[in-house]
C-alpha positions as CSV (number, residue, x, y, z in Angstrom):
1,M,-93.1,78.7,-154.0
2,T,-96.2,80.2,-151.4
3,K,-94.3,83.6,-151.7
4,K,-94.1,83.1,-155.6
5,Y,-97.7,83.3,-156.0
6,I,-98.4,85.9,-153.0
7,L,-96.0,88.2,-155.2
8,L,-97.7,87.7,-158.2
9,F,-101.0,88.1,-156.5
10,I,-100.0,91.4,-155.6
11,L,-98.4,92.4,-158.4
12,C,-101.9,91.7,-160.3
13,L,-103.9,93.8,-157.6
14,F,-101.4,96.5,-158.2
15,F,-101.7,97.1,-161.9
16,M,-105.5,95.7,-162.1
17,M,-106.0,99.2,-159.7
18,N,-105.4,101.3,-162.9
19,F,-108.5,99.5,-164.7
20,L,-110.8,100.3,-162.1
21,Y,-110.3,103.4,-162.0
22,A,-110.1,104.3,-165.5
23,Y,-111.6,106.8,-167.4
24,P,-113.0,107.0,-171.3
25,I,-109.6,108.8,-173.1
26,S,-109.6,111.8,-175.4
27,D,-108.6,110.5,-179.1
28,L,-108.5,113.7,-182.0
29,F,-108.5,110.9,-185.0
30,D,-105.5,112.0,-186.5
31,G,-103.6,108.6,-187.0
32,A,-103.7,105.9,-189.8
33,S,-106.2,103.7,-188.0
34,V,-108.9,103.9,-185.2
35,N,-106.5,103.1,-182.0
36,T,-107.9,100.1,-180.8
37,G,-105.8,100.5,-177.9
38,I,-108.5,102.4,-176.2
39,W,-111.7,102.2,-178.9
40,T,-113.5,98.8,-179.4
41,V,-114.4,98.4,-182.7
42,E,-117.9,96.8,-183.7
43,K,-119.6,96.9,-187.3
44,P,-121.5,93.3,-187.6
45,L,-122.1,94.0,-191.3
46,S,-119.5,94.1,-194.0
47,A,-121.6,96.6,-195.5
48,S,-120.2,98.9,-193.0
49,S,-117.2,100.8,-192.5
50,I,-115.8,102.8,-189.6
51,T,-111.9,104.7,-191.0
52,L,-110.0,107.3,-190.3
53,S,-109.3,109.9,-193.2
54,S,-108.1,113.5,-192.8
55,G,-108.0,113.5,-189.1
56,Q,-111.6,112.5,-188.7
57,L,-113.6,109.4,-187.7
58,R,-116.0,108.2,-190.4
59,I,-118.5,105.8,-189.6
60,A,-120.8,104.9,-192.4
61,T,-123.4,101.9,-192.5
62,G,-123.9,100.9,-196.0
63,A,-127.4,99.9,-197.1
64,A,-128.6,97.3,-194.7
65,D,-130.6,97.7,-191.7
66,A,-128.4,98.8,-189.2
67,D,-129.8,99.9,-185.6
68,L,-128.5,99.7,-182.2
69,W,-131.5,98.0,-180.4
70,T,-131.6,95.1,-178.7
71,P,-132.7,91.8,-179.2
72,T,-133.6,93.1,-182.6
73,N,-130.9,94.8,-184.3
74,T,-127.5,95.6,-183.4
75,N,-126.0,95.9,-186.1
76,A,-125.2,99.7,-186.2
77,P,-121.5,100.6,-186.9
78,R,-120.0,101.9,-183.5
79,V,-116.3,102.3,-181.8
80,Y,-116.6,102.9,-177.9
81,Q,-114.8,102.9,-174.4
82,S,-115.3,101.8,-171.0
83,T,-116.7,103.2,-168.1
84,N,-119.0,102.3,-165.4
85,R,-121.7,103.8,-163.5
86,T,-119.8,106.0,-160.6
87,D,-117.4,107.5,-163.4
88,S,-117.7,111.3,-163.6
89,W,-116.9,113.1,-167.1
90,L,-117.5,115.5,-169.8
91,I,-117.7,113.9,-173.5
92,E,-117.5,116.5,-176.4
93,T,-117.2,115.7,-180.2
94,K,-117.6,117.7,-183.0
95,M,-119.7,115.5,-185.6
96,T,-121.1,116.1,-189.7
97,F,-123.7,114.2,-190.5
98,S,-126.8,115.1,-193.1
99,A,-130.3,113.4,-192.5
100,T,-132.5,113.4,-195.6
101,A,-135.0,110.6,-194.1
102,S,-136.4,109.2,-190.4
103,Y,-134.4,106.1,-189.0
104,Q,-131.1,107.7,-189.9
105,E,-129.2,108.5,-187.1
106,A,-125.7,109.1,-185.4
107,G,-123.8,110.5,-182.5
108,I,-123.1,109.7,-178.8
109,F,-124.4,106.6,-177.3
110,L,-124.3,105.1,-174.3
111,K,-124.2,101.1,-173.5
112,A,-125.9,99.6,-170.3
113,T,-126.3,96.0,-169.3
114,N,-130.0,96.9,-167.7
115,T,-131.4,99.5,-170.2
116,P,-135.1,99.0,-172.2
117,A,-132.4,98.6,-175.2
118,N,-128.9,97.6,-173.9
119,W,-127.5,99.9,-176.6
120,G,-129.2,102.7,-174.9
121,G,-128.3,105.9,-177.3
122,Y,-128.1,109.3,-175.7
123,I,-127.5,112.1,-177.9
124,R,-128.9,111.2,-181.6
125,P,-129.0,113.6,-183.8
126,L,-131.9,113.3,-186.7
127,N,-133.7,116.0,-188.2
128,H,-133.3,117.1,-184.5
129,V,-131.0,116.6,-182.0
130,Y,-132.6,114.9,-179.0
131,D,-132.0,112.5,-175.7
132,W,-132.7,109.6,-175.7
133,D,-132.9,107.5,-172.1
134,G,-133.0,104.0,-173.7
135,K,-136.9,104.7,-174.4
136,N,-137.7,108.0,-175.0
137,R,-137.0,111.3,-176.0
138,V,-136.5,113.6,-172.8
139,G,-135.4,116.6,-175.0
140,S,-135.8,117.9,-178.6
141,V,-134.9,120.5,-180.4
142,T,-135.3,121.3,-184.5
143,Y,-131.4,121.1,-186.2
144,T,-131.3,121.1,-189.5
145,N,-127.4,121.9,-190.2
146,S,-124.7,119.0,-191.1
147,L,-122.6,120.6,-188.6
148,V,-123.1,119.9,-185.3
149,Y,-121.1,119.9,-181.8
150,L,-122.2,117.4,-178.9
151,R,-121.5,117.5,-175.1
152,L,-122.4,114.9,-172.8
153,E,-121.9,115.3,-169.3
154,K,-121.6,112.2,-166.6
155,I,-121.8,112.5,-163.1
156,G,-122.7,108.8,-161.5
157,I,-125.8,108.5,-163.0
158,Q,-126.8,112.1,-163.5
159,F,-126.6,113.2,-167.2
160,R,-126.7,116.9,-168.7
161,S,-126.0,117.7,-172.6
162,W,-125.8,120.6,-174.8
163,Y,-125.4,121.1,-178.5
164,S,-123.5,124.4,-180.3
165,T,-123.5,125.4,-184.1
166,D,-120.2,126.5,-183.3
167,G,-118.2,124.8,-180.4
168,A,-118.5,128.2,-178.4
169,T,-122.0,128.6,-177.5
170,W,-123.4,126.0,-176.0
171,N,-127.3,125.2,-176.0
172,F,-128.6,123.3,-173.0
173,L,-130.5,120.2,-174.0
174,S,-131.2,117.7,-171.1
175,N,-130.8,116.9,-167.6
176,Q,-132.2,113.9,-166.4
177,T,-131.1,110.8,-163.8
178,W,-130.0,107.6,-166.1
179,D,-130.3,104.9,-163.3
180,Y,-128.8,102.0,-165.0
181,D,-125.2,99.8,-165.3
182,I,-122.9,102.4,-167.5
183,T,-120.1,100.2,-169.2
184,A,-119.4,102.2,-172.3
185,V,-119.5,105.1,-174.1
186,G,-119.0,106.0,-177.7
187,L,-119.9,107.0,-181.2
188,Y,-122.2,105.4,-184.0
189,G,-124.0,105.5,-186.8
190,I,-127.4,103.7,-187.7
191,R,-129.8,103.4,-190.5
192,M,-133.0,101.3,-191.1
193,G,-136.1,100.9,-193.6
194,S,-135.8,102.4,-196.8
195,A,-133.1,105.2,-195.2
196,P,-129.8,106.3,-197.2
197,Q,-126.6,105.2,-195.9
198,T,-125.5,107.2,-193.2
199,L,-122.5,108.7,-193.1
200,A,-121.2,110.4,-190.1
201,T,-117.8,111.9,-189.6
202,F,-115.9,113.2,-186.2
203,D,-113.3,115.6,-185.8
204,Y,-112.6,114.2,-182.1
205,F,-113.6,113.1,-178.6
206,T,-112.1,115.0,-175.8
207,V,-112.9,113.5,-172.6
208,S,-112.7,115.9,-169.3
209,Q,-113.4,117.2,-165.9
210,V,-112.1,113.5,-164.9
211,P,-111.8,113.2,-161.2
212,E,-108.0,113.7,-160.1
213,V,-107.1,110.1,-157.9
214,S,-107.5,110.8,-154.4
215,T,-104.6,110.7,-152.1
216,T,-105.9,107.3,-150.5
217,L,-105.2,105.4,-153.3
218,Y,-102.1,106.7,-153.9
219,V,-101.1,105.8,-150.2
220,L,-102.8,102.1,-150.9
221,A,-100.4,101.9,-154.0
222,G,-97.3,102.5,-152.1
223,A,-98.5,100.4,-149.8
224,V,-98.2,97.5,-152.1
225,F,-95.2,98.8,-153.7
226,L,-93.6,98.4,-150.3
227,A,-95.1,94.5,-149.7
228,V,-94.1,93.6,-153.3
229,C,-90.2,94.8,-152.5
230,K,-90.3,93.4,-148.9
231,L,-91.5,90.0,-150.3
232,F,-88.8,90.5,-152.9
233,W,-85.8,91.0,-150.8
234,K,-86.7,88.2,-148.0
235,G,-87.3,85.3,-150.6
């Protein structure tokens, strides 16, 4: 009986290694519905919607107040994937979004556990494209086009961001240290007050520059596998 429990423990440890070194996954939004195998989907208000249509992710807030600010209001519709403080990656998305009033915003956001706002946004186009560190704008440019490409790079707690009008020429936006416990990254839309509905569409969510699994990890995984085999054949 003891060996069975040991075997179960080792198997659990082996499979948990995948989660410990998991990174966000690219999505072209070409399915029939949002892939809940990789995305957590949250839309606290019934008036909001998150759908896939014609190869795009569509996030609509509806007419109710839907913000992303803790603790007062976290009703914004959003999708996100797990990440952590030490992960490194480069995320890119193509977004169509036309803001006509204040408090209409959409873009890339980061979820963290110890920021001024637990749902700290990052790149949030309004009538500007700007970085937002959970409390203040740290980089801002006037931008009134409805189509924008966004990039966010994370190397540990160092972040850099860019925007583009065509997906080919990239304009640097900001470089900053964001020393918070990051737990997720994703896409969202908000609206508040008298602003009309926010409707943002995203063509893709690509993840690159993910570090390869180190040789040490492969060695550890092999050692765990051999230990499991030894217990199995002896038991």
